[in-house]
Structure formats: structure tokens, C-alpha cells
N, C-alpha and C positions, 0 to 999 in steps of 0.2 A: 620507687620500688616497683617490681614487676607484680603482675596479678597473682602469680604463684606464691610469692613471699607474703602477700596480704592474706591469702587463704591459710597459709601455715600459721601466721600470727593469730588469726581468728580461731583456728582449730586448737592451737596450743592454749589459748586463754580459756576455751571451753573445757579442755582437759583439766586445767588447773582448778577451775570452779568445781567441776565434778569430783575431783580428788579431795577438795576441801569439804564438800558435802559428805563424802564417805567417811572422812576423818572425824567430822563432828558427830555423825551417828555412831561411829565406833567408840568415841570417847564418852558418849552419854550412857552407854550400857557397858559395865565391866565384862570382859571376856572370861570365859572359863568358869562361870558360876553355874551351880545347879539351879534348877527351877526355884526351889525354896530359898536358896541364897539370894537369887535375883529378886524375889518377892520381898525378902527381908531388907535388902539394900534399898529398894524403892520406898518401902514403908519408912525406913530410917531417914532417908534423905528428904522425903516429903514432909516428915514431921519437923526436921531441922529447918526446912524452908518456911514453915509456918511461924517459927520462932525468931526469924530475922527482924532486925529493926528497920525502920524506914530508910535510914542512911545506908545500911547494908544492901537493901533492895535496890536503891539507886545505883550503888556500886556495880551490881550485876545486871542492871538495866531492866528490872522488872517493876511493875506497879504492884501495889498491895493487892489489887484485884486479881492480877495474873498469878501472883504467888499463892493466894488463897485458892484459886481455881485448881492449880497444879497440886497444891498440898492436900486438897480434899479428895483427890482421885483415889479410888480403891487401889490397893497394892497390886492387884492382878491386872490392872490396865497399864499399858505402856504409854 
């Protein structure tokens, strides 16, 4: 490969990673919600997180401590 092709591959891989990061942050917060709807959504999902079984937490890749920490956050914090 020429040096130019190597640079293109590196830049393309960096663009893919950056795109995945943007998609993940976009998926974590529903679009088009009012401020209060977003607060309610956070409260609801965090409460559900606290009710998951250890097997369910393993499925999503969280420890009980991580789930507890996230679930106990106030609804106004992202």
C-alpha cells in the first residue's frame, strides 16, 4: 500500500469510531422530549435499573454497584 492509502484507512477508522460515539449518545437520550418528559424518562429508567436481577445486569454488562450508582442519580442529572 502507498502511504496515502494508509492515511485514508486510519482517517476512515477514526470517522467510524466518532460516528459510533455520536450514535451511542443519541440513543441514550430520546430526541424530541420536553425537559419534564426527559426528567420523567430518566426517573423511570433508573428505577427500572434498580429492579433488575443479577442475571439481567450481567446480560447488559453492569455490576450491581454500577447499576446502583446510576439508579440512585437524581432525575435532573444526566
